[in-house]
Structures are given as structure tokens and as C-alpha cells.
N, C-alpha and C positions, 0 to 999 in steps of 0.2 A: 504493500500500500504506500501511496505517496504521503509524505508529511503534508500537513495542512497548508504550509506556506510554500511547498514545492510542487503543488498540482500544476501541470502544464496547462497553458491556456488553449482554448479551442483553436486559435490561429496556429499555435505551434503543432498541435496534433494534425491538423489538416495539411500543414506544410510538410510534415514528416511523411504522411501517407502519400502525398503527391510525389514527393521525392522518391519514395520506395517504388511507386507504380511506374514512374519514369525510368528508373533504373531497370525494372523488370522488362519494360518494353525494349529498352536498348539491348539488354542481354538476349531477349527473344529474337530481335532483328539480327543481331550478330550471329547467333546460333543458326538461324535459318539461312543466312546468306553466305557465311564464311566456313562453318563447320561441315566436314564431309557427312554424307548421309549415315554411314556406318557408325561414326562417332556420336552423332545426334541420337541414333537409335539406342546405342549403348548407354548414354547418359540418361535418357528418358526412361528406359527400362529399369535402370537401377533406382532412379527416383521413385518410380511406381512401386517397385519391390519394397523400398524403404517404408513408404506409407502403408502398404498392404500388410507389412509385418505387425502393425499395431491393430489389425482387424482380426476379429474372432470368427469371421464368416469363412466358410469353405464352399466352393462351387464345383459341382460335377457337370461335365459337358457330355451330353448323350446325343450323338450324331445319328442321323437317320440311316446311314449306311456304314457298315464295317467292311471296307473294301468293296467287293461286288455284291455282298449279301446284305439283306435288310437287317438292321439292328432290332432284335426282338424286344429289347428294353424300350426303345423309342416307340415301337408300335404299341406296346403295352401301356406306356404313359399316355399316348395319344387317346387310346380307348378309355383309360381310367379317368383322365382329366375331363373327358367329355361329359362325365356325370357331375363334375364339380364346377364347371366353367361358369354357367350363366348365373348361378347363385352368388358368385363372388367377383364377377367382372362386369364392367360397364360395356365392354365390346367383346362379342364372341361370334363365331361363324356358324351359320345354320344352312344345311343343304338337304336335298332329297332328290334321288335319281328319278329318271323318267318312269321306270316301272316299280319304284320303291313304294312302300306303304308306311315307312317309319322315318321320322325326322332325325337327322344326324347332327349333333352339336359338337363343336370342337373349338380349340383356341384359335383366335385370329392371329395374324402375323405380328410378331414382336410384342405380344401382350403378356401380362403377368397374372398369376393367381396364387392363392395361399391355400395349402392343405394342412390339416392337423392330424397327426397320427401319434397315438399313445401320449397325448399331451404336449407334443413337440410340433412347432410350426415349421413348415417347409415351403419355401418360395420357388415356384416354377415360372420360368420365362421361356416362351417360344421365340426362337431366333431364326430369321430367314434372311439370307443374303443372296443377291443376284450373282450368277456366274457370268463371266465375260461372254458377250454375244459372239456367235459364229455365223459367218456368211456361208450359206449352203446353196449349191447349185445342183438342181435335180431336174432332169428332162428339160434343160434349157431355161428353167426359171430360177431366179435368185431370190432368196429370202433370208431374213435374220432369225436365228433360232436362239432363244434365251432359255436358260435353265436356272435353277436355284438350289441352294444347299440349305437344308433345314436341320435344326437341332433343338434340344431342350437344355436349359441351364437350371440345375437344381441347387439352390443355396440354402445353407443351414449353419447353425453354430458348430464349430469344429469339434466340440466335445461329443457330438452325436454321430460322428462319422461311422463308428462301428454299428450303431443302430440302423443307419441308412443301408449299409451294405448287407447286414445280417438279417434285418427284419423288414424295413420299410420297402426296399425295392422288391424282395421276394413277395411281399404282400401285394404290391402293385401288379406284379406278373400274375399272381394267382387270381386276383380280383378281375383283371382284364380278361383272363381266360373264361371266367364264369360269365362275365358280361357278354362276351362273344357268343358263348353257347346259348344264352338266353335270347339274344337279338339276331343270331346269325341268319342271314338271307343268302341262299345259294347264288353264286355268281358264275356267269360265263365270261371268261377272259379271252379276249382276242388281241392280236397285235395291232398297234396303232398305225397311223399314217407312215408310209415307208421312209421318206427322207427325214421326218421328225424322229422316227424310231432309231435311226442310225446315230443321232447326236444327243438324244436324251437318255440318261442312264438309268440302271436299276429297274425297280418295279414299275416305273412309269412307262416302260415299254408295253405293258399289258393294260388294256382298256376294259374295265369290268362293266357288265350290265347284269341286271337281275335275271337269274335263270328261272323262267316261269314255264317249265315243261311239265305237263300232267302225267307223263309216262310213269308207270310203276309195274312191278312184276305181275300184279294181278291183271293188268290190261294188255300185256304182251301176247301176241299171237305165236306162242312157242309151246313146245312140248312141256307138260306140267312137271315131269320128272327132271327135265333139263333146267327149268327155272329154279327148282328146289336145290339142285346141285350147285348152281351158280351162287345162290344166296348163302348156302353153307360155306362155300369157298371164300366168299367175301367176309363172312363173320369170323371164320377161322383166321384169316389174314389180319384183321384189325385187332384181334385179341392176342397176337403172338409177338409183341414188341420184344419182350425179354428173350423169347426163343430165337428170333433172328439175331439178336445181339450175341447170344451165347454161341451160336454156330458160326458167327463171323460173317453174316450176309447182310447186305443193305436191305432195309425194311421197305421193299418195293415188290410189286406184283405186275407181271406183264401179261396182257390178254391180246390174242389175235382173233378178230372177228372176220370171217371170210364167207363169201357167198355172193349171189347175184345182187344187183342194185334193187332196192325196194323190199328187201327181206327183213328190215327192222334193225339194222346195226345201230343207227343213230338213236332209235327209241330205246334200245337196250342200254346204251351208254347213259342216257338221261335217267333211266330207271335205276341204274347202279348209283348215280349221283344222288338221287332222291332217297334211295335206300340207306346210303351211308352218311348222308348229309355232307357230301364232299363238293367243293367247287370244281368246275371244269375249265381247263386251259386248252383252247383249240389252236393247235400249232399247224399252220400252213407252211409246208416246206418251201413253197415258191416265194414266201416272204423273207427267207433267210439267204444272205449273200455270201457269208464267210463263216468259217468254223468259230471264229471269235464271237460273231453275232449270236450264233447258236448257243455257245456256252453261256453268254450273258443272259440270254432269254430264259434258258432253263434254270439258271441259278435264281432268277427273280420269281420263280413259281413258289407257291406256298405249300406247306405241309397239309395233310388231309385233303388231297386233291387228286383229280384224274386228268392226266395229260393225254390228249387225243391227237393221234397222228393218222389222218385219213389217207387212204389210197397210197400205202407205203410202197407199192410197186411202181408208183410214179414219182419216186423221190428224186433228190438232187445230189449232184456231186459238188462238194463244198471245197473252196480253196481260200487260203489266207492271202495269197499273192497272185497277181496276174502276171503272166509271162511277159506281157508288154503293157506296163502301166499306162493308163490313160486318165489324165486329171479330169475331175468333175463328171466322170462317167460311171454309173452304177455297174457293179459286177453282175454279169448275166448268169442265171442259173443254168446248170447242165444236168444231164441224166445222172442218176445217183449211183453211188456205191453205198448200198444200204448198211453194210457192215461199218463203214466209216462213220455214217450218221449215228448208228447205234452205240458205237464206242464213245462218242461225245455225249450222247444222251445218258449213258451209264455214269458219267462223271458228275452228273447233276447232284448237288448235295441236298440233304433233307431226308425226312422220314415219312412213313405212312403215305407213300405215293403209289398210285395205280397208273400204269401206262397202257393205253389201249391203242392198238394198231388195227386199221381196217384195210381190207383189200377185196377186190372182186375176183382176183386170180391168185390163189395161194401157190399154184404151181410155178408162177413167175418169180417167186421170192428166192433170194440167195439162201441156200440151206444153212449158212452160218447164222442167219437171223432166227432160225427156228430152234436153236440150241436151248437147253434148259438154262434158266437165269435171264433169258432175254424175253422170249414169249413163253411164259410158263403154261398158260391155258389157251388151247385152240378151240374155238367155238364155231361150228359150221352153221350158218344161217341159211336154212333151206327155203324152198318154195312153200307156199301155204299148204299145210297138211289139214286133214279133216279135224283134228283136235284144235289146231290153230284157228280154223274157221269157226268152231264152236265159241271160242273166246271172242272173236270179232262180232259174231251174231249177237252175243249178249251185250257187248259194249255199244254197238251201233244201233241195234234194233230192240234190245231187251227181250229177245226170244230164246227159248231153250231148244234142246234137241227133239222135243216132242212135236214141233211144228212139221206139218206134212211135207213141206218143200225142203227140209233140212237133209233128208236122206238122199234126195236127188242131187242136191248140191255137192254132197260128200262124194258121191260116185263120180261126178264130173271132175272134181278136184283131183281125184286119183288118176285121171286119164290125161291131164294136161299140166303144164308148168306155168303157174301163175303166182305172183308174189302177194304177200299180205297187203302191200300198198295198193295193188290193183284191185284186190277184193274190197278193201276199205273204200276206195274211190267209187266203186259200183254201189255199195251199200249207202253211200251218202246221197245218192241221186234221188231217193224217195224216202219220206218219213214213214210211209205206211210199210210195215214189215213184209206183208205178202207181195206188194208191188216191188219192193226192193229186192226180195229174193227171186222173183220172176225175172227181173232185169239182170241179176247176177247169173241166173241159169242161162238166159239167152247169150250173155257175154261168154260164158264158159263153153257153151255148145259151139259158138263161132270159133273160139280158140282151138277146140278139138278138131273141128273141120279143117281149119287152116293148117294145123300140124299134120293131119292125115294127108292133105294134098301135097305138102312139101316132102314128107318122108315116106308116105305110104302107110296104110293101116298096120301092117305087120311090123315094120321097122319102128313105128311110133310106140307100139306096145312093148317091143324089146327095150327101147330106150327108157320108157317109164319104169320098167321092172328093174333096170339097172340104177337109174337116178331116182330112187324112191324118195318121197317127201319126208325125210327123217333129219331132225336136228341132231347133231353129234357134238360131243365135247371130249377132248383129250387134254391131259395136263401132266406136268411134272410136279409131283407133290413135294412139299417141304414140311 
């Protein structure tokens, strides 16, 4: 304290403050103009560390991506904080997809919220920073592609560091998993716009929409025993995490669906997704230009998902380098080496993944693709059988096998090759069951007549006896 007679006057105080401010400005100007950048950075960093040493706050940075893979702690925090945001913030982000039924709440960019756990306050801050723009030329058109890096900053008193790592973050992970299970909406993920996809990293390559497909095993026009076998195989797979780990195998299951177009391969995939509550990732090989692109896309897929690769016999041969580099020209896809593709696919990290390949021509596949551990389950999707027709008749018309026209329809189905899709199309033409069945009978009779004219009655009968309408399944058990 100043002695009573030594208290400085207001004029003296103001003069001293002005002198100090002027000196600070001079020092700042000299530092900015004369000191090298490295020396300035060194000085300012040390000054910052000096003042931070007096702080009792600790901050953890949780980035959205850890290398090429999605940071699960970031994803968990994003879900968990969505339940806390609007009650403690003036600004939050609200969204709902085109086919969604639930509102999604999340933290807006660069906003803060406070969470209390076990009597301790934790401050969360969402941080978004723009990444340098890239000028992309695609198919003769130039555009600027911007991306951004996101992270969370979790701040707390440094004495609670062990509590955060041992209790709080595990709680956030567990709670987010529970919230996801309660609110989960099945998603169909497809790859985004081509030239955007090549420059935007991570999970943003996949564009999700709500999977609103009504297919289930009860509505599939398949042999009843085959459907039961597939469901048992799926249930056994999802329950055997510890078994796969014990035997040293990746927790994945590969299915090959083969058969003519229209036999229900896509419907079976949707039924599998609905049965397991798994998302679907639809991978078009024509969208992939290099092995590096493929690797990044596969790593960005989530656990508890079905990766679908349709028409594997029409795959691509992938290269990381062109023999003659051409700037600003996209690499063109070539006919595939399926083994090369599958080797890269097997490197995809993650657990509880189902990989479904489809083909119309199993005989065209490289035998190496059919080895155990690649395509474990082979399912033949046949033409419409009498039992498959019974399911379709119930689904479309609500009639059972006691209807007088059902037996006639079954007899005709045994004489010709017609897919479930073709049968369903005929049944949709009339809401009246009898009229619809008569229309289907006329259609089948015409099909039988056309096949007889092409092959002859005797040859047609021989072919039908060989290619019986039977769904088949073979697998390599584990």
C-alpha cells in the first residue's frame, strides 16, 4: 500500500500507463518487422507456456479422424452431446434427412457446452477449421473444393485427468452406444459425386440416406428351409465375436448370391439388413479409380454393416499409377482382376462386417474368389418355384393354396423359367385375386409356348428337368 502522502496522482498513473503501452507497441512493431519468423514463434510460444503454467485447466483434443479411420471417441461425443446441447447452449444445429422421421440435434460450429459428471464440470468446445481450397479439374470443368477439419476440445481441472480417462470418456462411449441403439435408423450409403469424392477424405466419401426397404425373410419368394438356414447362419455369425478372435480370423462373413436377374438378390440383401439391423454400403466398382481410393473407401465403412459389391464378374482392374501420366484426366476403369480387388477388400479394418457379392454368372468368376474366407456362403437364387409362388400369392393377393387357380399356376411354373420379379409384376396388374391369377396363367402359358417353339417340346422338358427350380446354399462353416 502507498503511504498517504505518497499516493501517485491520476496524471502520473495515466502517464505511466501511456508510456508502458507505447513501449509495448514499439516492441511489437520491432518484433514483427525485424525478428525472423522462427525467433518470433519461439518467443511467443515460451511466453504462452509461461502463462499457461499458472493455469489449473487441462484440455484434451479429440480429432474426428485418426489417420484414415474415424475416431470413435469423436463420434461418441458427437452423439452424446446431442442430448445435452440445446438445454445448455444458445446456438445448436438441428437437421432431419429427406426420409428421416427423427430430428437430429448437434453442436454448431465453434460452440461450447458444459456437462456435469459425478459432480465435476467438463467444458466441451466444437472446433472447425477450413482446409486450404483445391482447384479441381474434372471432365473439362474447374471448381474449388473446400474441406474442413473438425475436433472437440474437452477442458477440465487437471486434478480430474484420471477420472476423465478412466470413467468419464468410457461413460460417454457406453452412453452413445445405447443412444445409437435406441435411435438407430438403417442407412444406405453410396459414394458421392466423383470429383468431390477424390478430394474429400474419410467418411464423407459415403453419402447416407434412410434405408426404407420393406423386405424381410417372411416376404421373400424363397424356399422356406433355405431362408431358415440363412437366418441361422447370420445369428451364429453375430454371436461369435470371441470365437473369431480366438481362432485368429477377422470377424467378417462373405456371401455370394448368384442366379439370373430378377430372382431376388437385392431383396435378400435388404432382408438381411433389416434382420440384423445393419447399415448397407453399396460399392460400385466403376466409381473406384485407384487401389488407394478403394482402400480409403473401405476403411471409412462402419462396423455392423453389409458391404454390397454387385455384379462382381464385371469388376475393374485397379492401378495406382498410369503408365503415361496425364494431368487433370481421371483414370479410366479397366476389366478387373477380381483377386486383386478382393485382396484390398480383405485389408479393410473393422469388425462384424458382412460382405455380399452378387453375380448373374458364377461360372465366370476366378476360382480364387470362391476360396473359403472370401465367399464363405454361396446362395443360388433360382427361378420362381411353386413354394416361392405361394409366398408371392399371399403377399400380393392375400390368397392361400386352396384357391382353385393356384394348382394350375404351380404346374405352369414347373414347365417354364420365370423369375419372382416377373411373377410379382403380373400379380400387380389387378387387385382382384382371381383376375390377377388368370392374367398370370395367360402370361405363363405364353412363356411355355415361346420356349417350346425355340427349343422344341422334348428339349424344353429335358432342360427343365435339369435346371429344376431349386434354391441351393453351400458354405464353408467356421
